[in-house]
N, C-alpha and C positions, 0 to 999 in steps of 0.2 A: 630031364623033362622040365620045361617051363612052368611055373605055377599059374594058375587062372589070373591072378592079380597082376603078376608080372607081365603076362600076355596082354592083359588089357591095357597096362601102361605103354607097353610097345606100341599097341595099335593107335593109341592116342598121341604118340610120338613124344612121351614124357620119360625123361631120365632123372632118377633120384640123386640128389648130390651125395657127396661123402657125408657120412654121419658127423653130426656137430659134436665136438668135444668143447666143452665150456673152459675158458682160461682158469688156470689154477687160481684157486681161492676166490672164485665168483660166487660160489655157494657152498655153504657148511651144512653137512647133514642132508643134502637134498641131491635127488638124482632125477634124470630125465624122463625115465620110464620105471614105473612101479607095477609088478605083477603081484596081484592078490587074489589067489583062487582063480576064479574064471573072469576076474575083471582086471583091467589095465587102466592105470592112471598115468596120464602123460603130462609132464609139467610143461611150463611155458617155452615155446619156440618162437624165434624171431626169423626174419628173412635171411635165408643162406644162399650164398652162391654155389657152383658146382663143386667146389673144393671144400665146402663145409664151413665157409667163414662168413661172418655177419656182413651183410651187404646192404647198400642203400637202394633206394633213396633214403636220406636221413632228413628228419625234421617232423614238423607238425602237419597232419593232414588238414587241408584248408588253408595253409599257409605256404610252406615250402614244399609241400608234397600234395600233388593233385589226387582226386578220387580215383582215377585209373591207375596211378602209380601206387596208390596204398591197395588198391585190389591185387595188382601184380605182387606187391609186398606180401599180402595175405596168402596167395597162392604158393609163393616160395616158401613161407613158414609152414605150410601144410606140406609141401614136399620133403622138408627138413624133418617134420615130425615123422612122416611115413618112412624115411630111411633110418630114423631113431627106432621105430617100432620093428622095422625089418631086422636091424642089428640085433635087437633084444629078442624077438620071438623066433628069427630065424626064417620066416616065411609069412608074407602079409595075407596069406589064405588062412591063417589061424584067426584072424579076426572075423568074429561072428557077427557083430554089428556095432556101429558107431551110435553111443549113446547121448553124448553131449560135447558140444564145442563151447569153449569160453573165449571170447575175443576181447581184447584191450586195444584202443585205437589212441595214440598219441595225437591229441587233437588241438587245433586252434580254438579259441573261446566261441567263434561263431558256426563252427562245423559241428553237425549233429546227425549226419547220416551213416552212423557206425554199421548198422545192418548191412547197408550197401557196400561197405568195405570188406565185410567177412563173406559176403555172397560168393566171392571168388573161391574161398576155401571150401564152402559147403558144396558149391557147384563140382569142384574137382572131386570131393569124395564120392558123390552121387554118380558121376561120370566114371569113375574107378570101380567102385564097388556096387553099383547098381542102386536102384531106389530102395529096395529092401534092406539092405546091409548099410547102405551109406547115409540114408536119412537120420536125422539127429535133432535133439533140442539144442537151442543155442542161446547164448548170452553174448550181447555186443555192447560195450560201454565205452564211453570216452574218458580220458584220464590226462593229467597235467604233463606226464612224462613218462618215457620208458627207457629202460638200459640202452646204451650206445645210441641214443635218440633215434631208434628205428621207429617207423610209422604204426607197427602192428606187432603184437604178441599174442599168441593162441596156445590153449591149453585143451585137454580132451579126456574123455573117458570112453573105453571101448569095451566089449565082451569078447571072450575067446569062443571060437567055433567049438561045438561039442565033438566035432570030428573033422579032420582035414584030408 
């Protein structure tokens, strides 16, 4: 039987990428998903292609990367995060609610529309999980650079459902 969230993804025409596996030695002592009681902390995810590889466009938003390209990159990062959560939790229906998203935007000095970049990730969550479970607090900031020169990196915190 297909889970509620998998059914919703299918209705939206969305397929999750292969789970991201960080290159060896990228992080020491860090994992992508940490379950602690009824809370789940999700480390930074970057845009991934369907095979779970870091993908472009690459560069700074407002210079080499347009707002629209950055929004698609944020959406791809969120899909990668969902793939990591599914692999760790076994079922995305186990997510009770999204508490918080943190987004870092690799930005040109004159670009300051960081919230608009992250809107694509937030919209995806509400589309998939509904308003009640998908709405979240959010931080969107611009920074001087990100690993692999990706335009966006997203982290999150969720709660687990009390029953599935």
